[in-house]
Kinemage of the C-alpha trace (Angstrom):
@kinemage 1
@onewidth
@group {chain A} dominant
@subgroup {mainchain}
@vectorlist {calphas} color= white
{ca met a 1} P 106.058 108.904 49.248
{ca lys a 2} L 102.593 109.529 48.262
{ca ser a 3} L 100.243 106.941 49.302
{ca lys a 4} L 97.467 106.131 46.477
{ca thr a 5} L 95.344 104.841 49.208
{ca leu a 6} L 95.767 107.771 51.344
{ca ala a 7} L 95.035 109.796 48.536
{ca thr a 8} L 91.696 108.101 47.636
{ca trp a 9} L 90.493 108.640 50.705
{ca leu a 10} L 91.366 111.868 50.803
{ca thr a 11} L 89.924 112.369 47.690
{ca phe a 12} L 86.477 110.790 48.644
{ca leu a 13} L 86.414 112.171 52.363
{ca thr a 14} L 87.898 115.955 51.940
{ca gly a 15} L 87.751 116.531 48.105
{ca pro a 16} L 85.399 118.823 48.148
{ca leu a 17} L 88.072 121.095 50.081
{ca gly a 18} L 90.681 120.521 48.098
{ca gly a 19} L 92.301 118.466 50.899
{ca his a 20} L 93.252 116.076 48.068
{ca arg a 21} L 95.335 117.958 45.881
{ca phe a 22} L 97.167 119.854 49.199
{ca tyr a 23} L 98.265 116.115 49.924
{ca leu a 24} L 99.656 115.441 46.364
{ca met a 25} L 100.614 119.052 44.760
{ca gly a 26} L 101.462 120.811 48.207
{ca lys a 27} L 99.835 124.221 49.219
{ca his a 28} L 100.982 126.301 46.151
{ca asp a 29} L 98.799 124.382 44.376
{ca thr a 30} L 95.556 126.867 42.701
{ca leu a 31} L 92.953 124.502 42.212
{ca ala a 32} L 93.247 123.658 45.536
{ca trp a 33} L 92.627 126.901 47.282
{ca leu a 34} L 89.786 127.303 45.057
{ca met a 35} L 87.667 123.950 45.336
{ca pro a 36} L 86.161 124.914 48.504
{ca val a 37} L 84.018 127.580 45.958
{ca pro a 38} L 81.805 125.413 44.555
{ca thr a 39} L 81.183 123.986 48.162
{ca ala a 40} L 80.328 126.971 49.948
{ca leu a 41} L 77.892 127.866 47.000
{ca gly a 42} L 76.224 124.933 47.306
{ca val a 43} L 75.954 125.307 51.552
{ca trp a 44} L 74.436 128.802 50.521
{ca gly a 45} L 71.927 126.671 48.096
{ca phe a 46} L 70.764 124.939 51.414
{ca glu a 47} L 70.477 127.694 53.502
{ca arg a 48} L 68.762 129.563 50.824
{ca val a 49} L 66.375 126.535 50.470
{ca glu a 50} L 65.963 126.475 54.097
{ca ala a 51} L 65.040 130.547 53.864
{ca phe a 52} L 62.749 130.842 50.943
{ca gly a 53} L 61.563 127.216 50.640
{ca leu a 54} L 62.006 124.969 47.310
{ca asp a 55} L 60.707 128.119 45.146
{ca asp a 56} L 64.106 130.118 45.331
{ca pro a 57} L 65.335 129.852 41.945
{ca leu a 58} L 69.005 130.954 42.867
{ca ser a 59} L 69.159 127.476 44.658
{ca trp a 60} L 67.766 125.520 41.845
{ca val a 61} L 71.530 126.751 40.269
{ca leu a 62} L 73.305 126.294 43.710
{ca leu a 63} L 72.551 122.761 44.714
{ca pro a 64} L 72.800 120.837 41.188
{ca ile a 65} L 76.636 122.909 40.697
{ca phe a 66} L 77.257 121.263 44.546
{ca gly a 67} L 75.994 117.622 43.646
{ca val a 68} L 78.548 117.807 40.250
{ca his a 69} L 81.126 119.398 42.651
{ca ile a 70} L 80.828 115.836 44.906
{ca ala a 71} L 79.775 113.504 41.949
{ca ala a 72} L 83.320 115.434 40.379
{ca cys a 73} L 85.794 114.553 43.599
{ca cys a 74} L 84.501 111.277 44.010
{ca leu a 75} L 84.910 110.516 40.203
{ca gln a 76} L 89.003 111.819 40.822
{ca ala a 77} L 89.499 109.271 43.933
{ca ile a 78} L 87.978 106.493 41.570
{ca val a 79} L 90.849 107.506 38.732
{ca tyr a 80} L 92.960 107.835 41.721
{ca gly a 81} L 92.131 104.008 43.125
{ca leu a 82} L 92.707 102.480 39.515
{ca ala a 83} L 95.927 103.985 38.891
{ca thr a 84} L 98.424 101.210 37.824
{ca pro a 85} L 101.302 101.203 40.421
{ca gln a 86} L 103.622 102.190 38.076
{ca ala a 87} L 101.896 105.436 36.648
{ca trp a 88} L 101.078 106.378 40.468
{ca asn a 89} L 104.677 106.206 41.308
{ca gln a 90} L 105.435 107.723 37.949
{ca arg a 91} L 103.102 110.890 38.263
{ca phe a 92} L 103.302 111.240 42.060
{ca asn a 93} L 106.580 109.505 43.644
{ca pro a 94} L 108.823 110.424 40.460
{ca asp a 95} L 112.098 109.088 42.435
{ca ala a 96} L 110.942 106.364 43.623
{ca asn a 97} L 110.831 102.683 41.863
{ca pro a 98} L 108.157 102.233 39.417
{ca glu a 99} L 106.634 99.109 41.497
{ca asp a 100} L 106.917 101.043 45.018
{ca pro a 101} L 104.460 99.741 47.264
{ca ala a 102} L 102.930 103.551 47.628
{ca gly a 103} L 101.481 102.660 44.324
{ca arg a 104} L 99.478 99.926 45.148
{ca ser a 105} L 96.372 99.219 45.543
{ca asn a 106} L 94.916 97.276 48.637
{ca trp a 107} L 91.634 96.496 50.253
{ca phe a 108} L 91.269 99.738 52.031
{ca thr a 109} L 91.361 101.173 48.167
{ca val a 110} L 89.043 98.804 47.158
{ca phe a 111} L 86.397 100.174 50.024
{ca ala a 112} L 87.151 103.754 48.986
{ca leu a 113} L 86.411 103.054 45.216
{ca ile a 114} L 83.004 101.503 46.589
{ca phe a 115} L 81.854 104.530 48.477
{ca ser a 116} L 83.163 106.921 46.011
{ca leu a 117} L 81.138 104.773 43.352
{ca met a 118} L 78.222 104.994 45.651
{ca val a 119} L 78.040 108.336 47.034
{ca gly a 120} L 79.278 110.439 43.711
{ca thr a 121} L 76.271 108.173 41.688
{ca ala a 122} L 74.037 109.821 44.305
{ca ala a 123} L 74.895 113.091 43.972
{ca leu a 124} L 75.235 113.571 40.688
{ca leu a 125} L 71.786 111.443 40.028
{ca ser a 126} L 70.415 114.320 42.263
{ca ala a 127} L 72.000 117.069 41.170
{ca ile a 128} L 70.043 115.862 37.708
{ca ala a 129} L 66.784 114.917 39.163
{ca tyr a 130} L 66.355 118.169 41.496
{ca gly a 131} L 67.673 120.726 38.434
{ca thr a 132} L 65.173 118.887 35.969
{ca gln a 133} L 62.476 118.531 38.317
{ca arg a 134} L 62.792 122.996 39.090
{ca tyr a 135} L 62.892 123.835 35.597
{ca phe a 136} L 59.868 121.552 34.355
{ca glu a 137} L 58.110 122.844 36.998
{ca thr a 138} L 58.854 126.577 36.351
{ca val a 139} L 58.428 125.954 32.602
{ca leu a 140} L 55.002 124.105 33.156
{ca asp a 141} L 53.685 126.500 35.801
{ca lys a 142} L 54.489 129.465 33.487
{ca his a 143} L 52.739 127.413 30.670
{ca ser a 144} L 49.800 126.589 32.705
{ca gln a 145} L 49.278 130.321 34.015
{ca ser a 146} L 49.171 131.716 30.412
{ca val a 147} L 46.521 128.692 29.583
{ca val a 148} L 44.513 130.311 32.408
{ca phe a 149} L 45.440 133.875 31.113
{ca arg a 150} L 44.160 133.259 27.618
{ca ser a 151} L 40.919 131.582 28.897
{ca glu a 152} L 39.877 133.984 30.663
{ca thr a 153} L 40.302 137.073 28.782
């Protein structure tokens, strides 16, 4: 029996590594094996910022990928947590009674939803803010350099 509460917490805590997909779909799920790739790219982005500073153009792409990936995992946790017991059991416990307790929500599910909403929102907004800021700083810097170059000639 696949517990909705456990799946919600696994998605929130180990979603970027694919832990929830291994729990729900098994070790043969291809997407579960691919989930760590955006996470690793994001970690590489943090390492590049530490090594090269905030002016590294590759980190401007890698860090927003990481933020969006975290937000997507939190959104998946919210989708799992808000599923009705009948829908949950039909999808993940097809042999069980539609009203089986494995598909029911409890306070632990609610807390997972709250944390997923907070962390997912913060990750998505941070990714958008960081990527947009770096983009506009680059565009404005190139524009100001061309203006200075034209005024000097």
